[in-house]
C-alpha positions as CSV (number, residue, x, y, z in Angstrom):
1,X,46.2,202.6,135.5
2,X,48.0,202.9,138.8
3,X,50.3,200.1,139.9
4,X,49.0,197.6,142.4
5,X,49.9,198.3,146.0
6,X,52.9,196.2,147.0
7,X,56.0,196.0,149.2
8,X,59.4,196.8,147.9
9,X,62.6,194.9,148.4
10,X,65.6,196.7,149.9
11,X,66.4,200.2,148.7
12,X,69.4,199.0,146.5
13,X,67.5,196.3,144.6
14,X,66.6,197.3,141.0
15,X,64.7,196.0,138.0
16,X,66.3,197.6,135.0
17,X,64.5,197.3,131.6
18,X,67.0,198.3,128.9
19,X,65.7,199.3,125.4
20,X,68.4,198.7,122.9
21,X,68.2,200.5,119.6
22,X,68.9,198.1,116.7
23,X,68.0,200.4,113.8
24,X,70.4,199.5,111.0
25,X,70.0,202.9,109.3
26,X,71.6,204.5,112.4
27,X,74.4,202.0,113.0
28,X,75.5,202.2,109.4
29,X,76.3,205.9,109.8
30,X,77.5,205.8,113.4
31,X,81.1,206.2,114.4
32,X,80.6,203.4,116.9
33,X,80.0,200.0,115.3
34,X,77.1,197.9,116.5
35,X,79.4,195.1,117.8
36,X,81.3,197.6,119.9
37,X,78.1,199.0,121.2
38,X,77.0,195.5,122.2
39,X,80.2,194.9,124.1
40,X,79.7,198.0,126.2
41,X,76.0,197.0,126.9
42,X,76.8,193.4,127.8
43,X,79.5,194.6,130.3
44,X,77.1,197.1,131.8
45,X,74.3,194.5,132.2
46,X,76.7,192.1,133.9
47,X,77.8,194.8,136.2
48,X,74.1,195.5,137.2
49,X,73.6,191.9,138.0
50,X,76.9,191.8,140.0
51,X,76.0,194.8,142.2
52,X,73.2,192.8,143.9
53,X,72.2,189.2,143.5
54,X,68.5,190.3,143.6
55,X,68.8,192.7,140.7
56,X,66.9,191.9,137.6
57,X,67.6,192.9,134.0
58,X,65.3,192.8,131.0
59,X,66.4,193.7,127.5
60,X,64.0,194.8,124.7
61,X,65.3,195.2,121.2
62,X,63.9,198.4,119.5
63,X,64.0,197.8,115.8
64,X,62.9,199.8,112.7
65,X,59.6,197.9,112.3
66,X,59.2,195.8,115.5
67,X,60.4,195.2,119.0
68,X,60.7,192.2,121.2
69,X,62.1,190.8,124.4
70,X,65.6,189.3,123.9
71,X,66.7,188.7,127.5
72,X,65.2,188.2,131.0
73,X,67.6,187.6,133.8
74,X,64.9,186.1,136.0
75,X,64.3,183.2,133.6
76,X,67.4,182.9,131.4
77,X,70.0,183.0,134.2
78,X,68.3,180.7,136.7
79,X,68.7,177.7,134.5
80,X,72.6,177.8,134.4
81,X,74.1,179.5,137.5
82,X,76.9,177.1,137.6
83,X,78.3,178.2,134.2
84,X,78.7,181.9,135.4
85,X,76.5,184.8,134.5
86,X,78.4,186.5,131.7
87,X,78.7,183.5,129.3
88,X,75.1,182.5,129.8
89,X,73.9,186.0,129.3
90,X,76.0,186.6,126.2
91,X,74.9,183.4,124.5
92,X,71.2,183.8,125.3
93,X,71.0,187.5,124.4
94,X,73.1,187.3,121.2
95,X,71.1,184.3,119.9
96,X,67.7,186.0,120.4
97,X,69.1,189.3,119.1
98,X,70.3,187.6,115.9
99,X,66.8,186.1,115.3
100,X,65.2,189.4,116.0
101,X,67.4,191.3,113.5
102,X,66.6,188.8,110.8
103,X,62.8,189.2,111.3
104,X,63.1,193.0,111.5
105,X,65.0,193.1,108.3
106,X,62.4,191.0,106.5
107,X,59.7,193.5,107.7
108,X,61.8,196.4,106.3
109,X,61.2,195.2,102.8
110,X,57.5,195.8,103.1
111,X,57.8,199.4,104.4
112,X,57.0,202.1,101.8
113,X,59.7,204.5,100.8
114,X,59.8,208.0,102.4
115,X,59.2,206.9,106.0
116,X,61.3,208.6,108.6
117,X,64.1,206.2,109.7
118,X,63.3,206.2,113.4
119,X,63.0,203.2,115.7
120,X,59.8,201.9,117.1
121,X,60.3,203.5,120.6
122,X,56.6,203.6,121.4
123,X,56.3,199.8,121.1
124,X,59.3,199.0,123.3
125,X,58.2,201.5,126.0
126,X,54.8,199.9,126.1
127,X,56.3,196.4,126.4
128,X,58.6,197.6,129.2
129,X,55.7,199.0,131.1
130,X,53.6,195.9,130.6
131,X,56.5,193.8,132.0
132,X,56.8,196.1,135.0
133,X,53.1,196.0,135.7
134,X,53.2,192.2,135.6
135,X,56.0,192.3,138.2
136,X,54.0,194.7,140.4
137,X,51.1,192.2,140.5
138,X,53.2,189.0,140.7
139,X,53.7,189.2,144.5
140,X,54.1,191.3,147.5
141,X,57.9,191.8,146.9
142,X,59.5,193.4,143.9
143,X,62.6,195.5,143.1
144,X,62.6,199.2,142.2
145,X,61.8,199.4,138.5
146,X,63.3,201.8,136.0
147,X,63.6,202.0,132.2
148,X,66.8,202.8,130.3
149,X,66.6,203.9,126.7
150,X,69.8,203.4,124.7
151,X,68.8,205.3,121.6
152,X,70.6,206.6,118.6
153,X,67.9,206.9,115.9
154,X,66.4,210.4,115.2
155,X,63.1,211.4,116.7
156,X,60.2,210.0,114.9
157,X,57.0,211.7,113.8
158,X,55.5,211.3,117.3
159,X,57.6,214.2,118.5
160,X,56.0,216.8,116.2
161,X,52.6,217.2,118.0
162,X,51.4,219.7,120.5
163,X,51.1,218.3,124.0
164,X,47.4,218.6,124.4
165,X,44.7,216.1,125.4
166,X,42.4,217.2,122.6
167,X,44.9,216.1,120.0
168,X,44.9,212.6,121.6
169,X,41.1,212.3,121.2
170,X,41.0,213.6,117.6
171,X,44.0,211.6,116.5
172,X,42.2,208.4,117.3
173,X,39.2,209.5,115.2
174,X,41.4,210.6,112.4
175,X,43.2,207.3,112.4
176,X,39.9,205.5,112.0
177,X,38.9,207.7,109.1
178,X,42.2,207.8,107.2
179,X,45.2,205.6,108.3
180,X,47.6,207.6,106.1
181,X,46.8,210.9,107.7
182,X,46.4,209.5,111.2
183,X,49.7,207.6,111.2
184,X,51.6,210.5,112.7
185,X,49.1,211.3,115.4
186,X,48.4,207.6,116.2
187,X,52.1,207.0,117.1
188,X,52.0,210.1,119.3
189,X,49.1,208.7,121.2
190,X,51.0,205.5,121.9
191,X,54.3,207.2,123.0
192,X,52.6,209.8,125.2
193,X,50.4,207.2,126.9
194,X,53.5,205.2,127.7
195,X,55.3,208.2,129.2
196,X,52.3,209.3,131.3
197,X,51.7,205.7,132.5
198,X,55.4,205.6,133.6
199,X,54.9,208.9,135.4
200,X,51.8,207.7,137.2
201,X,53.4,204.4,138.1
202,X,56.5,206.2,139.4
203,X,58.8,204.5,136.9
204,X,61.7,206.7,135.8
205,X,62.7,206.7,132.2
206,X,66.5,207.2,131.8
207,X,67.8,207.9,128.4
208,X,71.3,207.8,126.8
209,X,71.2,209.3,123.4
210,X,74.0,208.5,121.0
211,X,72.9,210.3,117.8
212,X,74.4,213.3,116.2
213,X,71.8,215.8,117.5
214,X,70.3,215.6,120.9
215,X,66.8,214.1,121.2
216,X,64.3,216.7,122.5
217,X,61.8,213.9,122.8
218,X,63.9,211.8,125.1
219,X,64.8,214.8,127.1
220,X,61.1,215.5,127.7
221,X,60.4,211.8,128.6
222,X,63.2,211.8,131.2
223,X,62.1,215.1,132.6
224,X,58.4,214.1,132.9
225,X,59.2,210.8,134.7
226,X,62.0,212.1,136.9
227,X,64.7,210.1,135.1
228,X,68.2,211.0,133.9
229,X,69.0,212.1,130.3
230,X,72.6,212.2,129.0
231,X,74.3,212.5,125.6
232,X,77.8,211.0,125.7
233,X,80.5,213.1,124.1
234,X,82.8,210.2,123.4
235,X,81.1,207.0,122.4
236,X,84.3,205.0,122.8
237,X,83.9,205.4,126.6
238,X,80.2,204.4,126.6
239,X,80.7,201.8,129.3
240,X,82.1,204.5,131.7
241,X,79.0,206.7,131.0
242,X,76.7,203.8,131.7
243,X,78.4,202.8,134.9
244,X,78.8,206.3,136.4
245,X,75.4,207.6,135.5
246,X,72.9,204.9,134.9
247,X,74.1,202.0,137.1
248,X,73.1,203.7,140.4
249,X,69.9,202.5,142.0
250,X,67.1,205.0,142.7
251,X,67.8,205.2,146.4
252,X,71.5,206.1,145.9
253,X,70.7,208.8,143.3
254,X,69.7,211.2,146.1
255,X,73.3,211.2,147.3
256,X,75.0,211.7,144.0
257,X,75.3,214.6,141.6
258,X,73.9,213.2,138.4
259,X,73.3,215.2,135.2
260,X,70.3,217.5,135.7
261,X,68.0,218.6,132.9
262,X,69.2,221.8,131.4
263,X,67.4,223.7,128.7
264,X,64.7,221.0,128.1
265,X,62.9,222.2,125.0
266,X,59.1,222.0,125.4
267,X,58.4,224.0,122.2
268,X,56.2,222.5,119.6
269,X,57.4,221.6,116.1
270,X,55.6,222.4,112.9
271,X,54.0,219.7,110.8
272,X,55.1,221.2,107.5
273,X,58.9,221.4,108.0
274,X,59.4,219.7,111.4
275,X,61.1,222.9,112.7
276,X,60.9,223.9,116.4
277,X,58.9,227.2,116.6
278,X,58.0,229.7,119.3
279,X,54.9,231.0,117.5
280,X,52.9,229.5,114.7
281,X,49.5,228.7,113.3
282,X,47.3,225.9,114.8
283,X,44.4,224.1,113.3
284,X,41.3,224.6,115.5
285,X,40.0,221.2,114.5
286,X,42.9,218.7,114.8
287,X,45.5,221.0,116.6
288,X,48.2,220.5,113.9
289,X,50.8,223.2,114.0
290,X,52.3,225.2,111.1
291,X,55.1,227.7,110.9
292,X,53.4,229.6,108.0
293,X,49.8,230.4,107.1
294,X,48.1,227.8,104.9
295,X,44.8,228.0,103.2
296,X,44.0,224.4,104.1
297,X,45.1,222.0,106.9
298,X,47.3,219.2,105.4
299,X,46.2,216.8,108.2
300,X,42.4,217.1,108.4
301,X,41.6,219.2,105.4
302,X,40.0,222.1,107.2
303,X,39.9,225.5,105.4
304,X,41.6,228.4,107.2
305,X,40.9,232.1,107.5
306,X,40.2,234.1,104.4
307,X,40.0,231.1,102.3
308,X,37.1,229.8,104.4
309,X,35.1,233.1,104.0
310,X,35.7,233.1,100.3
311,X,34.5,229.5,100.0
312,X,31.4,230.4,102.0
313,X,30.7,233.5,99.9
314,X,31.1,231.5,96.7
315,X,28.6,228.9,97.9
316,X,26.1,231.7,98.8
317,X,26.4,233.2,95.4
318,X,25.6,229.8,93.8
319,X,22.5,229.5,96.0
320,X,21.3,233.0,95.1
321,X,21.8,232.6,91.4
322,X,18.3,232.1,89.8
323,X,17.8,229.1,87.6
324,X,17.4,229.8,83.9
């Protein structure tokens, strides 16, 4: 759905929706502790609010099992301007973040073993777009919106699907028939709907990836929506990366030399080993991709190639066999 027609504020007024990765599995193995990460993020958020008094900041926590709003400058800061922005923002954000982490940890106990330890990025992106659409329709004036993903968790299963509209249709049907088989495709539907909705609403998705290996999925999301993707080489200087790359408003970006997408990988990944491939085998029914030939699709159960003809000939022989 396209955004409602409206009039913007000045060119340098921004609405920044920040998605903060709180996945405990990533932060336990990261060289940068979660407390140090929060100190960089809080200083960055305060700088955004200081650049222009009309700027707005919204923070969404992206957990392992859930996501939720933990800070909104339009409501949390208006109550206590006399105390200064930084103390009010820290106390409000940290309190809600602590409550969110406790709830998310409780939900982790109910998750079955073997699940990929990725964050719920699709949910936080959807919440960010819902908030932006609400701002679009709240009045004639609004700031320039953009989304910033501060992600460290590995790409989830939603990455390993071919970018094809037919897979979106069939994934929904498959999810209705079998929730276990359709889980991978269902998450893909949510994440791709969010990215294409952001593209249509002209909302850039910036991404700062802090994991060991670069995220091909966030690279594609930033490329599709016209945002900026960057992987910091030194996490100790995260605040400098955030200020020099992601603090600039959309109007000022046309005058700066920001990191440009180089070598964005749009290749598909196989369902069997999750490896990026140039050529492979694709199921004609559900569009699942495999790096090697299989007799049967592991996603929808369709029979492939020679195995299908053998199964058909066997059934014909049974029909032709006379009854004794």
